[in-house]
C-alpha positions, 0 to 999 in steps of 0.5 A: 500500500502506498503512503497516500493510500495509508493516509487515506485509510488513516483519515477514514478510520479517524472520521468513523471513529469520531462519528461513533465510539470517540464521540460517544465516549466524549458525550459520556465525559461531559455528563460527569461532573468531574469538577476540579478540587477548587470547585468541589471540596468533597471531590474524593467522596464524590469520585467524579475525578477518578470516574473520568480517568476510569472511563478513559482508561477503559477506552484505551484498553479496548484499543490497546489491550496489551498496553499499560493503562494505570490510574495513580492515586494517593490519599489527598492527591487528585488521581492521574492516568498514565499510559504507555503503548509500545512503538510499532516496527521497533520504534522504541529508541525515542518516544512521544508524550501526551498531556491533557486534563479531565477535571472541569470548571464549574457550571456557570450561569447563561447557558442558552435554551437547550444547552446545559453544562453537564447535559451534552447537545450537538447543534450544527456540528458543535458539541456543547457541554462543560469540559468537551473543549477544555479539554476532555477531548484530549485523551480521546483524540490522542488514543483515536489518533494512535489506534488509527495509525496502528490500524492504517499500518503507519509506524509510530514511536512509543507513546506515553500519556499523563492526563491529570485531574487538577489543572483547573485548580492549579494545584501541585498534584501533577508535579508530584506525579511527574516526579514519580513518572519521569524515570518511566518516560524514556527519551521523550522527543515530542511532547504534545499538549491538547489544551490550547488555542486555535485562532480559527478553524481553518488550519493547524495552530501551534502555541509558542507561549503562554502568560503566567498568572498572579492572583491575590485577594485584596481586603480593605477593612474600616469597621468591625461591623456595618453601620447606618450610612446616614449616621457614619458616611462622611466620617467613616470612609467607604471600604470600596472607595479605598479599594479603588484608590489602591487599584489605581496605584497599580492600573491606569483605569483609563487604559487598563495599563499596569503601572508596575515595571516588574510586570512587563517584559520585552517581546522577543523579535521572533514572537513579534514576527509571529504576531504580525503573521497572525494578525494577517490571518485573523484580521478583526476577528477579535472584534467578533468572537466575543458575546459583546453586550455593547454595539459597536463592540467596546473593544480596546483600540489599536490594530490587530497586531497590538491587540494580539500583543495586549492579550499575549505579551502584556500584563492585564488585571481583572477583578474576578470575585468579591465578598462583602458586597450584598446582593442588590435586593439585600443592599440596605443603607449600610456603610459596610465594614469591609470589601474583599476583591479577588484580583487576577493578573496575567503576566507575560512570559519571562516576567518572574512571578515572585518579583511581581508579587513583591512589587505588588505588596510594596505598592498596595500595602504602603501608606494605606488611605485613611489608615485603613487595614489593608491585606493581600492574601491567598496568593497564586503564582505561576510563571509564564512559558515561552517555547524554545525555537522549533526544530527543522523536522517539526516546522516542516512537518507542521506545515506539510500536515496542515496543507494536506488536511486544511489546505493552508500552512500551519500558524503560530500563536502566542496564547494569553492563557496559562498552563502552569506546568509547562516550565516543569515539563521543559525541566523534565524533558529538555530534549523534547520538541513541544507541540502545543495545540488545541481546539479553543477557537472562536466561540469555544468559550471555555470556562463560561457558558455554552462551552463548545467543541467544533467537531469538524475541527477536532477530527482534523486535528486528530488527523494532524496529530496522528501524522506529526507523531508518525513523522517524528524522527526515530533515534537509533540506539 
């Protein structure tokens, strides 16, 4: 059989699987309320995280009866699925490693009629449901690709898989499991992460960087308990007003610019060139991909390259939670004792999160307005990541595969989101070419209502992953 015929068989096998067993497995996954520990404190008792791994392991064993599928567990730690599948035609000198996660964000509100977080629905080739795109598909897409390669008679290297259940919480459990697994994952030369972004659904996208994350809770306290606002206002300062003044020390509210130099970095020249090329592809898409409540969209001004830079290489602040503020129906004329705001910074690659934390503390805590009691607590720090230059074989393969499947060359994207474990992966597998990709394209809305998986795209992405894995150079012992 010619190579072209084998590739045709490969495509057919993957298409058939996505229309049947792979899709069925993903529909079952969406129904599982496998929420990350931050959103389900009783996750061990509920057993949903392990149930997600058991289902994935069962799917794998059906396709690879002789392979190793192991669920790693310890009391108090979220479980992890590890698999090892021997290479074909003796290709075991070097290996490919796959990563994804099976924990989910909480339900959220605002789902459209007929859609629900844990009841999957399909409309016009789009699967709606929590965790489908972020990123329950990852393990099923991986195993579907590898099984199709074998059935089509296309050789591939030894393959490992590490699929965790704590990514959405940002916990250190995966680092613990990696320490246990590092000796078992031998000679990793390709590391595929299926938890990233697609600029559109018309080509293969490769992620080259992620922003980091710095989170903290800002609390301003002025009273021991609430008091009548008519009696106290004018004497007692409003805690929310003080919080606003403190935030103004670190962010220009007119532009959204972060004022602390420790949060900024220079964008490498190669990444600027990629931003230019990505801007040419996406044009003004960023103005249409979000569910705007204003017309015209209240997007920040600037050309597309500048916008892409803002959301991938520039620090940004968001207030993502609040306490001390009653609901509007329960808002009496009371001057509240305190305000707590959960603030979240996206910080660029190459920014030291620990140094940024110190700069934040120095700016916020010094000389509190009106002598109020001000605290910064519950810090979360995760540094960003910037990929090493792509190897020649990978860049050539990505372009070739994208052209074969989509009719367009591969594109490279700096991602504004965070995957905290990336630096750890690079430390443990320094010789690996990183292949970071995903399905989180326009309207996918991960973490929010109407999370969506574009089914035609995930099928093509599965085909692309299969081809690139098969083309990984074999190192001879």
